[in-house]
C-alpha positions as CSV (number, residue, x, y, z in Angstrom):
1,M,-17.1,-55.7,-35.4
2,F,-14.1,-57.7,-34.1
3,K,-10.8,-57.0,-35.8
4,S,-8.0,-59.1,-34.4
5,L,-4.4,-57.9,-34.5
6,T,-3.3,-61.5,-35.2
7,P,-5.1,-64.2,-37.2
8,V,-7.8,-66.2,-35.4
9,A,-9.5,-69.4,-36.5
10,L,-13.2,-68.3,-36.2
11,P,-15.9,-69.0,-38.7
12,D,-17.8,-66.0,-40.1
13,G,-20.7,-65.0,-37.8
14,A,-19.2,-66.8,-34.7
15,L,-20.2,-65.3,-31.4
16,V,-17.2,-64.2,-29.4
17,R,-16.8,-62.7,-25.9
18,I,-14.3,-59.8,-25.6
19,Q,-13.2,-58.7,-22.2
20,A,-11.6,-55.3,-22.0
21,E,-9.5,-54.4,-19.0
22,S,-9.9,-50.9,-17.6
23,S,-9.1,-49.4,-14.3
24,A,-12.2,-48.7,-12.1
25,D,-11.3,-45.0,-11.9
26,N,-11.1,-44.6,-15.6
27,L,-14.4,-46.4,-16.1
28,E,-16.1,-44.3,-13.5
29,Q,-14.8,-41.2,-15.1
30,M,-16.2,-42.3,-18.5
31,I,-19.6,-43.1,-16.9
32,R,-19.6,-39.8,-15.1
33,Q,-18.8,-37.9,-18.3
34,R,-21.6,-39.8,-20.2
35,L,-24.2,-39.1,-17.6
36,A,-23.2,-35.4,-17.5
37,Q,-23.7,-35.2,-21.3
38,E,-27.2,-36.7,-20.8
39,G,-28.0,-34.0,-18.2
40,T,-27.9,-36.3,-15.1
41,D,-27.3,-34.2,-11.9
42,S,-24.4,-35.0,-9.6
43,A,-26.5,-36.6,-6.9
44,E,-28.1,-39.0,-9.3
45,T,-24.7,-39.7,-10.9
46,D,-23.3,-40.6,-7.5
47,R,-26.2,-42.9,-6.8
48,I,-25.8,-44.6,-10.1
49,L,-22.0,-45.1,-9.5
50,D,-22.6,-46.4,-6.0
51,N,-25.0,-49.0,-7.4
52,L,-22.5,-50.0,-10.1
53,R,-19.7,-50.4,-7.6
54,L,-22.0,-52.8,-5.6
55,L,-22.7,-54.8,-8.8
56,W,-19.0,-54.9,-9.8
57,S,-17.9,-56.1,-6.3
58,V,-20.5,-58.9,-6.4
59,Y,-19.4,-59.9,-9.9
60,D,-15.7,-59.9,-8.9
61,G,-16.6,-62.4,-6.1
62,L,-18.1,-65.0,-8.4
63,T,-16.3,-68.1,-9.5
64,D,-15.2,-68.5,-13.1
65,E,-18.0,-71.1,-13.5
66,Q,-20.6,-68.6,-12.2
67,K,-19.3,-65.9,-14.5
68,A,-19.6,-68.4,-17.4
69,I,-23.2,-69.2,-16.5
70,L,-24.1,-65.5,-16.4
71,G,-22.4,-65.0,-19.7
72,E,-24.3,-67.9,-21.3
73,A,-27.6,-66.5,-20.0
74,R,-26.7,-63.0,-21.4
75,L,-26.0,-64.6,-24.8
76,D,-29.3,-66.5,-24.7
77,Q,-31.1,-63.2,-24.3
78,V,-30.1,-62.3,-27.8
79,H,-32.5,-65.0,-29.1
80,F,-35.1,-64.7,-26.3
81,F,-37.8,-62.9,-28.3
82,A,-37.3,-65.2,-31.3
83,H,-38.7,-68.2,-29.3
84,S,-42.2,-69.1,-30.0
85,T,-44.6,-69.8,-27.1
86,T,-47.2,-71.4,-29.3
87,P,-47.0,-75.2,-30.0
């Protein structure tokens, strides 16, 4: 649920994109804690975080247009299984 601190002009049910800023160190710590809670060992946690760092570095190198295209594709996945393949 989106609760704005100031009034916004959005119709009910509108899709919005929220981008939260967080330091990479803080995010990694949160992921590390979550994986530990799930019983992931330290070697696997390090491997997962290494892969995430690679993904983050690639995403940061994209243009705003490329990021928008990825965002639209991600939003389209919400409705992917609702599409009918029969005529």
